Structure formats: structure tokens, C-alpha cells
N, CA, C and O atoms as a MOPAC input file, in Angstrom:
PM7 MOZYME 1SCF
protein

 N    -77.71800 1   100.44400 1   162.73900 1
 C    -77.49800 1   101.44500 1   161.65800 1
 C    -78.53900 1   102.55900 1   161.74300 1
 O    -79.74300 1   102.30300 1   161.72500 1
 N    -78.10200 1   103.68100 1   161.82600 1
 C    -79.00200 1   104.95800 1   161.98100 1
 C    -79.44400 1   105.37600 1   160.54700 1
 O    -78.68600 1   105.36500 1   159.57800 1
 N    -80.79000 1   105.75300 1   160.51800 1
 C    -81.36900 1   106.35900 1   159.41300 1
 C    -81.64200 1   107.81300 1   159.61300 1
 O    -82.27600 1   108.18400 1   160.60100 1
 N    -81.19100 1   108.65700 1   158.71900 1
 C    -81.42400 1   110.04800 1   158.87200 1
 C    -82.69100 1   110.44700 1   157.95800 1
 O    -82.72900 1   110.15200 1   156.76400 1
 N    -83.68800 1   111.11700 1   158.59100 1
 C    -84.79800 1   111.56500 1   157.77900 1
 C    -84.57100 1   113.05900 1   157.42700 1
 O    -84.41600 1   113.81200 1   158.38800 1
 N    -84.53300 1   113.57000 1   156.22500 1
 C    -84.14700 1   114.70800 1   155.88300 1
 C    -85.29800 1   115.57600 1   155.18900 1
 O    -86.19200 1   115.01900 1   154.55100 1
 N    -85.24300 1   116.84500 1   155.33000 1
 C    -86.35000 1   117.76200 1   154.74900 1
 C    -86.12300 1   117.61200 1   153.26200 1
 O    -85.00300 1   117.41000 1   152.79500 1
 N    -87.29900 1   117.72500 1   152.48000 1
 C    -87.31000 1   117.56700 1   151.07400 1
 C    -87.45300 1   118.90800 1   150.46000 1
 O    -87.35200 1   119.02600 1   149.23900 1
 N    -87.67900 1   119.91800 1   151.22300 1
 C    -87.90600 1   121.29400 1   150.73200 1
 C    -87.64700 1   122.33000 1   151.87100 1
 O    -87.42900 1   121.93000 1   153.01400 1
 N    -87.66800 1   123.49300 1   151.60300 1
 C    -87.58900 1   124.61400 1   152.50000 1
 C    -88.88400 1   124.70300 1   153.21000 1
 O    -89.90500 1   124.83500 1   152.53500 1
 N    -88.95200 1   124.64300 1   154.49900 1
 C    -90.32000 1   124.64800 1   155.20000 1
 C    -90.06000 1   125.08400 1   156.66200 1
 O    -88.92900 1   125.18500 1   157.13700 1
 N    -91.11500 1   125.31400 1   157.28000 1
 C    -91.31300 1   125.61400 1   158.77200 1
 C    -91.72000 1   124.39900 1   159.38700 1
 O    -92.60900 1   123.68200 1   158.92900 1
 N    -90.97800 1   124.12800 1   160.57500 1
 C    -91.45900 1   122.89400 1   161.48600 1
 C    -92.71300 1   123.49300 1   162.25700 1
 O    -92.64800 1   124.51300 1   162.94300 1
 N    -93.77200 1   122.79500 1   162.07800 1
 C    -94.99800 1   123.18700 1   162.70400 1
 C    -95.23200 1   122.39700 1   163.94500 1
 O    -95.43000 1   122.96500 1   165.01900 1
 N    -95.21400 1   121.07500 1   163.82300 1
 C    -95.52400 1   120.20400 1   164.90600 1
 C    -94.64900 1   118.91900 1   165.05800 1
 O    -94.58800 1   118.14800 1   164.10000 1
 N    -94.03700 1   118.67500 1   166.09000 1
 C    -93.31500 1   117.45300 1   166.40000 1
 C    -94.38700 1   116.39100 1   166.87500 1
 O    -95.19700 1   116.62500 1   167.77200 1
 N    -94.31100 1   115.28900 1   166.23100 1
 C    -95.40000 1   114.27100 1   166.68100 1
 C    -94.68100 1   113.31200 1   167.50800 1
 O    -95.32300 1   112.74800 1   168.39500 1
 N    -93.40400 1   113.03200 1   167.34800 1
 C    -92.66600 1   112.01200 1   168.16200 1
 C    -91.72200 1   112.74600 1   169.06100 1
 O    -91.48300 1   113.95000 1   168.96200 1
 N    -91.18900 1   111.91100 1   169.97200 1
 C    -90.10900 1   112.37200 1   170.93700 1
 C    -89.02500 1   111.32200 1   170.92100 1
 O    -89.25700 1   110.17500 1   170.53700 1
 N    -87.75800 1   111.74800 1   171.36900 1
 C    -86.73200 1   110.83300 1   171.44800 1
 C    -87.08600 1   109.68900 1   172.40500 1
 O    -87.63900 1   109.82900 1   173.49600 1
 N    -86.66100 1   108.45600 1   171.80600 1
 C    -87.06700 1   107.29800 1   172.58000 1
 C    -88.29100 1   106.52300 1   172.05400 1
 O    -88.44400 1   105.33200 1   172.32500 1
 N    -89.17300 1   107.23200 1   171.28500 1
 C    -90.41500 1   106.57900 1   170.78500 1
 C    -90.06800 1   105.63000 1   169.76400 1
 O    -89.12100 1   105.80100 1   168.99700 1
 N    -90.88100 1   104.56000 1   169.74800 1
 C    -90.77400 1   103.44500 1   168.62600 1
 C    -91.68500 1   103.89100 1   167.50800 1
 O    -92.80100 1   104.31900 1   167.80300 1
 N    -91.30000 1   103.82700 1   166.24800 1
 C    -92.00000 1   104.15600 1   165.13700 1
 C    -91.93700 1   103.00600 1   164.12500 1
 O    -90.93100 1   102.30400 1   164.02700 1
 N    -93.07300 1   102.82100 1   163.34500 1
 C    -93.18200 1   101.91600 1   162.23900 1
 C    -93.06600 1   102.70800 1   160.96100 1
 O    -93.32100 1   103.91100 1   160.92000 1
 N    -92.67500 1   102.00300 1   159.92200 1
 C    -92.50000 1   102.61900 1   158.60700 1
 C    -93.95000 1   103.27600 1   158.26700 1
 O    -94.99300 1   102.65900 1   158.48200 1
 N    -93.91900 1   104.45400 1   157.77200 1
 C    -95.18500 1   105.18000 1   157.40300 1
 C    -95.74100 1   105.99600 1   158.53600 1
 O    -96.75800 1   106.66500 1   158.35500 1
 N    -95.13300 1   105.97600 1   159.67700 1
 C    -95.59300 1   106.78300 1   160.95000 1
 C    -95.24900 1   108.26500 1   160.62400 1
 O    -94.20000 1   108.51800 1   160.03200 1
 N    -96.06500 1   109.19800 1   160.97800 1
 C    -95.80300 1   110.57800 1   160.92600 1
 C    -94.70800 1   110.87800 1   162.10900 1
 O    -94.84300 1   110.43300 1   163.24900 1
 N    -93.66900 1   111.64400 1   161.71100 1
 C    -92.70800 1   112.07100 1   162.73900 1
 C    -92.86800 1   113.34800 1   163.03200 1
 O    -92.71600 1   113.69100 1   164.20400 1
 N    -93.19300 1   114.27400 1   162.07400 1
 C    -93.46400 1   115.78300 1   162.24800 1
 C    -94.28500 1   116.30600 1   161.22100 1
 O    -94.57900 1   115.58000 1   160.27100 1
 N    -94.70800 1   117.51900 1   161.29000 1
 C    -95.41500 1   118.23200 1   160.22300 1
 C    -94.56100 1   119.49300 1   159.85500 1
 O    -94.11200 1   120.25800 1   160.70900 1
 N    -94.38000 1   119.63800 1   158.52100 1
 C    -93.78000 1   120.78900 1   158.02600 1
 C    -94.78900 1   121.69000 1   157.28900 1
 O    -95.78100 1   121.19100 1   156.75700 1
 N    -94.53700 1   123.05200 1   157.25200 1
 C    -95.44900 1   123.87800 1   156.47300 1
 C    -94.76700 1   124.64400 1   155.56000 1
 O    -93.79600 1   125.30800 1   155.92100 1
 N    -95.22300 1   124.63600 1   154.21000 1
 C    -94.56000 1   125.33100 1   153.14700 1
 C    -95.67200 1   125.86700 1   152.24000 1
 O    -96.57700 1   125.14400 1   151.82300 1
 N    -95.55900 1   127.16100 1   151.95800 1
 C    -96.59200 1   127.88100 1   151.05000 1
 C    -98.02900 1   127.48100 1   151.42200 1
 O    -98.88600 1   127.14100 1   150.60600 1
 N    -98.19200 1   127.56300 1   152.77500 1
 C    -99.51800 1   127.31400 1   153.49900 1
 C   -100.08500 1   125.92800 1   153.37300 1
 O   -101.27100 1   125.67600 1   153.59000 1
 N    -99.23800 1   125.09200 1   153.03300 1
 C    -99.55100 1   123.58200 1   153.05700 1
 C    -98.89700 1   122.76900 1   154.15800 1
 O    -97.69900 1   122.94600 1   154.38100 1
 N    -99.53000 1   121.97500 1   154.79400 1
 C    -98.96900 1   121.12400 1   155.80400 1
 C    -98.55900 1   119.80900 1   155.13000 1
 O    -99.29500 1   119.11200 1   154.43100 1
 N    -97.21000 1   119.55900 1   155.45600 1
 C    -96.63700 1   118.29900 1   154.75300 1
 C    -96.18900 1   117.41800 1   155.95100 1
 O    -95.35000 1   117.84900 1   156.74200 1
 N    -96.76200 1   116.14700 1   156.09600 1
 C    -96.26300 1   115.25100 1   157.12700 1
 C    -95.02600 1   114.65700 1   156.52200 1
 O    -94.94100 1   114.32600 1   155.33900 1
 N    -94.01300 1   114.53800 1   157.47200 1
 C    -92.78600 1   113.86000 1   157.22800 1
 C    -92.90600 1   112.40100 1   157.86100 1
 O    -93.15500 1   112.23500 1   159.05500 1
 N    -92.72700 1   111.45500 1   157.04300 1
 C    -93.00400 1   109.98000 1   157.46500 1
 C    -91.73500 1   109.17000 1   157.70900 1
 O    -90.69600 1   109.41800 1   157.09700 1
 N    -91.83500 1   108.22700 1   158.58500 1
 C    -90.63200 1   107.33500 1   158.80000 1
 C    -90.53100 1   106.46900 1   157.60500 1
 O    -91.48600 1   105.81000 1   157.19600 1
 N    -89.27500 1   106.47800 1   157.00800 1
 C    -89.06700 1   105.47900 1   155.90500 1
 C    -89.03900 1   104.02100 1   156.46500 1
 O    -89.45000 1   103.09800 1   155.76200 1
 N    -88.60300 1   103.82700 1   157.60200 1
 C    -88.41100 1   102.50900 1   158.11200 1
 C    -88.69100 1   102.55300 1   159.63200 1
 O    -88.61600 1   103.58900 1   160.29200 1
 N    -89.03700 1   101.27700 1   160.15800 1
 C    -89.28200 1   101.30200 1   161.50400 1
 C    -88.09200 1   101.39600 1   162.35300 1
 O    -86.99800 1   101.09600 1   161.87500 1
 N    -88.21600 1   101.83100 1   163.71900 1
 C    -87.13800 1   101.90300 1   164.66600 1
 C    -87.44300 1   102.65400 1   165.78500 1
 O    -88.61300 1   102.77200 1   166.14800 1
 N    -86.38900 1   103.25300 1   166.46000 1
 C    -86.50200 1   104.04100 1   167.61700 1
 C    -86.01200 1   105.48000 1   167.27800 1
 O    -84.99200 1   105.64500 1   166.60900 1
 N    -86.77500 1   106.54600 1   167.76300 1
 C    -86.24800 1   107.94200 1   167.46400 1
 C    -85.02300 1   108.15500 1   168.38600 1
 O    -85.16500 1   108.28100 1   169.60300 1
 N    -83.80000 1   108.19400 1   167.76800 1
 C    -82.61900 1   108.47500 1   168.57300 1
 C    -82.42400 1   109.91200 1   168.80200 1
 O    -82.00600 1   110.31100 1   169.88900 1
 N    -82.70900 1   110.72500 1   167.81800 1
 C    -82.47400 1   112.20600 1   168.06400 1
 C    -83.50800 1   112.94500 1   167.20900 1
 O    -83.91000 1   112.50400 1   166.13200 1
 N    -83.89400 1   114.04300 1   167.73000 1
 C    -84.72600 1   115.03800 1   167.03800 1
 C    -83.88700 1   116.35400 1   166.86900 1
 O    -83.60100 1   117.03700 1   167.85300 1
 N    -83.49400 1   116.69600 1   165.57900 1
 C    -82.53700 1   117.79800 1   165.37100 1
 C    -83.12000 1   119.16000 1   165.09600 1
 O    -82.43700 1   120.12000 1   164.73800 1
 N    -84.51700 1   119.18700 1   165.29800 1
 C    -85.20200 1   120.55400 1   165.01800 1
 C    -86.24500 1   120.67200 1   166.10500 1
 O    -86.63400 1   119.67700 1   166.71600 1
 N    -86.71600 1   121.94300 1   166.35600 1
 C    -87.72000 1   122.20000 1   167.25100 1
 C    -88.80700 1   122.93400 1   166.43600 1
 O    -88.61500 1   123.32400 1   165.28400 1
 N    -90.05800 1   123.10900 1   167.17000 1
 C    -91.14100 1   123.67000 1   166.42900 1
 C    -90.82300 1   125.12900 1   166.28300 1
 O    -90.31300 1   125.79300 1   167.18600 1
 N    -91.15000 1   125.59500 1   165.10300 1
 C    -90.84700 1   127.00100 1   164.72800 1
 C    -89.47100 1   127.22300 1   163.87900 1
 O    -89.19700 1   128.30300 1   163.35500 1
 N    -88.65400 1   126.08800 1   163.81000 1
 C    -87.51200 1   126.13600 1   163.03900 1
 C    -87.90900 1   126.28000 1   161.61800 1
 O    -88.98200 1   125.84800 1   161.19700 1
 N    -86.99000 1   126.92000 1   160.84700 1
 C    -87.04300 1   126.89200 1   159.36500 1
 C    -85.91200 1   125.97000 1   158.85300 1
 O    -84.73000 1   126.18500 1   159.11900 1
 N    -86.32900 1   124.96000 1   158.12600 1
 C    -85.42000 1   124.00400 1   157.54200 1
 C    -85.16700 1   124.17500 1   156.02400 1
 O    -86.03200 1   124.52200 1   155.22000 1
 N    -83.82900 1   123.87700 1   155.71800 1
 C    -83.54600 1   123.87800 1   154.16500 1
 C    -83.69100 1   122.51900 1   153.62800 1
 O    -83.73000 1   121.54800 1   154.38300 1
 N    -83.77100 1   122.41500 1   152.37800 1
 C    -83.59700 1   121.04500 1   151.59800 1
 C    -82.48000 1   120.32300 1   151.98300 1
 O    -81.36800 1   120.82300 1   151.81500 1
 N    -82.61500 1   119.14000 1   152.51100 1
 C    -81.46100 1   118.24500 1   152.81100 1
 C    -81.14800 1   118.34300 1   154.25500 1
 O    -80.29300 1   117.57600 1   154.69700 1
 N    -81.74300 1   119.20800 1   155.06900 1
 C    -81.37200 1   119.16200 1   156.49200 1
 C    -81.90000 1   118.09900 1   157.15800 1
 O    -83.05900 1   117.75000 1   156.93300 1
 N    -81.05800 1   117.41000 1   158.12400 1
 C    -81.50600 1   116.25400 1   158.90600 1
 C    -82.47400 1   116.73300 1   159.87700 1
 O    -82.20100 1   117.68300 1   160.61000 1
 N    -83.78800 1   116.02300 1   159.93200 1
 C    -84.69200 1   116.42400 1   160.91700 1
 C    -84.73700 1   115.52000 1   162.08700 1
 O    -84.80500 1   115.95300 1   163.23800 1
 N    -84.69400 1   114.11200 1   161.75500 1
 C    -84.78300 1   113.13400 1   162.82300 1
 C    -83.91000 1   111.93100 1   162.56400 1
 O    -83.80900 1   111.48800 1   161.42000 1
 N    -83.28900 1   111.39600 1   163.56300 1
 C    -82.42200 1   110.27700 1   163.27500 1
 C    -83.12100 1   109.16700 1   164.00200 1
 O    -83.58000 1   109.32000 1   165.13400 1
 N    -83.19800 1   107.94100 1   163.26300 1
 C    -83.91900 1   106.65700 1   163.66500 1
 C    -82.72900 1   105.79000 1   163.88400 1
 O    -81.72700 1   105.89700 1   163.17700 1
 N    -82.84400 1   104.81700 1   164.98700 1
 C    -81.87900 1   103.94700 1   165.18100 1
 C    -82.61700 1   102.47700 1   164.99700 1
 O    -81.96600 1   101.44000 1   165.12100 1

């Protein structure tokens, strides 16, 4: 079962911490977003393997956009 990690706000993608194929545990940082000059880490809600990264550094994301898919 795939888990989609979505943006909670409009923000810029600053740093991708993981790559496709990486194993992550619940609470691991997947990427860093920047909004209003604040850096916001996006955390894995559950453990798994990074199946797909749907954004690149420099992208602007909207609330609800899928950022990462975990398998």
C-alpha cells in the first residue's frame, strides 16, 4: 500500500533529503520546504521505501500537492 506525503501549505522546495529507493522510518525528514523565510521539514508519517519523488528543488508547491510516495 502506497502512502502519499502531501504539502500542508504553499511553499518552495529547498532541499531533497531522500532519493527514490531509500528506506525511511517514521519521523525521518524527507525534504525541506521554505515558506515566509521559515524552513519546514516534511517528515515520513510511516516507515517504508521511497517509491517516487514528485518534486525537485526549486519547485513551488501548493497545499495538498503530493511530494513523495512511500511504498
